[in-house]
N, C-alpha and C positions, 0 to 999 in steps of 0.2 A: 036609520036613526042617527048615522052622521049629518046625513043631510039636511034633518030636520034641526042639528045642533048650530052647523051653518048660516044657518036664515038672520041669526041676530046680528045683528052689526057688529061687536066684539070680535065674533067668530071670521066675520068676513074679512076685515080687517086684518084679524092675525094671518089668516089665509093668502089677502095679497101682500101681505108685508112678505111671507116664506116665498112666493113667485118671486117677487121681486128680487129678494138675497139671491135667490137660484139664479136666473137671470144675469143678475151684475156678477155672481161667482164664474158663470161660463164667459160672459164677456171677458171678464179679468184673463181667464186663462189662453180664450181665443186670442186677445189682443198680446199674450206673453207669447202663444206660439209662435205668432205672426212675427213678431219682433226675432225672434231666433230663427226664423227660417230668413227675416232678411239680413243676422248676422252671420248665419252660413252660405249665402248668397256672397258675400263681401268676401269671404274667407276665400271660397272656390274663384271669384271672378282673379282675385288676385293671387291664386294660384300659389300662397303661402303655408306650404307644407308643416313651419313651425307653428303656425296660429293655433292648428289645433292640438292639444297636449293632454295628457292624461297627470291629475291631480287626487288623491286620495280617493282612486278607483273612483272617482268621478271623470266625465270628457267637459273639459273647458275650453271657451276659444278668446284669442287674445286679438282683442282691436284697437290701435289707437292707445294701446299699452292698459287698455281696460282691459280685465277678467271674466268673462261671462258664463256662469255655470251651464251646463244644456241639460234638463230635466225632462222633455221629450222624450220617452223611451221609442218613439218611430224615427226621431231625426238623430239619436243615440247610434241607434243600428246604420242608419248609412255612413253615418263616420265615419265608424269602427270599420264599415265594409271599403270605404273610400280610403280612408288611411294604411287597410293592408293591402289596399294596390298601388300605392303611391310606388311611384319610380325611387329604386334604390340603382343611383350611379355607378355604384361599384359592383354591382351584378349584372347591369344593363346593358349588353351588347357579348359578342361573341369573346372569348378570351383567347390569349397570346400561349399558345404549348411552350412551355420551357424545353431549352436546346435540350438537356440530356434525356427527358424524357420523348420527346422527338426522335433521338438517334434508337433508344430502345426499341420504341415500335415500331422502328421501320427494318428494325433487324426482325422481329419478330415477323410482323409481315411480309417480308420478301418482294420480288419485285413482280409489279403490275397487280398489285392489290389497291384498292381504293383508299383513295385519304381516309382519316380519320373523319369521323361526324359529329363535331360538336354538337354537347348535350342542352347543357345549360350552366349557369355558376349562382351557386346557393351560399346566403347567408347561414352560417355554423348554428343551432339551435342550442337552447340549453341540454335537451333530450339528447341533441346527436351526439354531444359527449360525455355522458350518463356511462358509465362504466358496467352498469347491472341491466341496460337495455341493450348495451352493443348493436348500435346500429344506426344507418345513414338512411332516411327517407331522401325519397328525389321528388320534387314538387310535384303534383298531379297533372299539373296544367302542360308536364312532359310528356306523358301517358301514350300520345298520340304518336308524338318522334320515335320512341322506343319500339313501341310497336312496328313501326317501320322498318325498324331495322333487326328485327327477332324474327327467327324464322315461327312456325307455327309448332313445332316441339319443347322449340325455347320456349314458347308461351306457356305453351302445357306444366312444361315443370316446372317454372317459377308460379305457377299457381296450384302448387301439390302445398297444402296445409299440414301443419304436424310434424312431428318425426316420423320419417321415411324411412327407407336404406338409401344408401349413398347415389344409388344409380337413380334414383327419383330425384335428385337435388339438384338445380342447376349452378353447377361452379364455373365462376368466369375468372381467368387473368386480370390482373389488375396491375399496372405498371405506373408508380408515383412519380413527382415532380422529380427526383432523384434518380427515377431510371430502376428505381427496383421494384424487382417482381413478386407478388404475391398471391393467392387467391382468395376469393372472397363468393360469400353462398348470395345469388341476387334471386330476389323474389317478389312476388304479389302479393299483398293482403288485400286479401277482397274484402274484408271488413272495413279496411278504412281508403280502398279505392288508391292504392301507392305500390310503387316500386320502390323497394329498400335493397340496401345491402347489409347482410349481417356475416357472421362468426370473420373472424378477425380485424373487426373492423374495431375495436376495442384495442387490439395492438397498435394496429393503424395510428388510432387516438395518441395512444403515449409513444411512441417513435416519435414522433411531428410536435409532444407536445401544444394540439390544438385546443384553439380556447372558443368558448361563445363569443358570436362575433365575426369570426375570420369568416374567409371566402372558400367554397371550395368547388372548382372548376372540372365539368366531369366531359371526357370523350368515348364513344364508341367507337368500335373497329373490330374485327378479324384478322388473325393471324395465318401463317401460308398454311395452315391445317382448317381453315376457315371456321374456328372456334371464336365463340363470342369474347372480347376481349373488351377492357374498359382504363382510358388514361385517369387517374386521380390527380387533382393539384389542390395545394393547400396554405393558406398566405393569409398573414394579421391584414 
């Protein structure tokens, strides 16, 4: 029946009009996407990190003082991924250990021990300083480095989940930037595939008035009894 109705001239004209409109809309969308891709390429070629910004929960790029919103979801995902991976000059590269921390660590290590290994610099996030969470995540890209420093038994204990007896918790000694020494629980959260410091972390945050956006610098070493220890320094 539908085919019979389409045989008269009016129906064919309406059908063709719909096809033309659909083709026109597809062409418009394709042209818009191509234009946005060209704009992204310009940003990437210029390596201008400030050209990609977030405004009203939308991604926009700024080229020659013109602000252009990005609508294509695939392009948005690529931009977000790129922006997250952009280098942060303040956390890039190995940190210099504070003198007081170095002196305390040398005293704990004793003679003949391997020098501390720098693990990572990280910018403190909002969740890292929330008192109700009381934990510091270590970036997942450091997992391979940490597991090269941990023994098999330490990795097993770090992966113990839930509330267990004290013998099943991996407690590590922590030396802060002023040479102070305290204990932290060191865990591996399998749900997030991340190592994390817990227990007493909130006290550390309170002691040094740690704020979101600060830098935390982390080293790993072993004391004279071969126990796992960390050096943790924070600064604005």
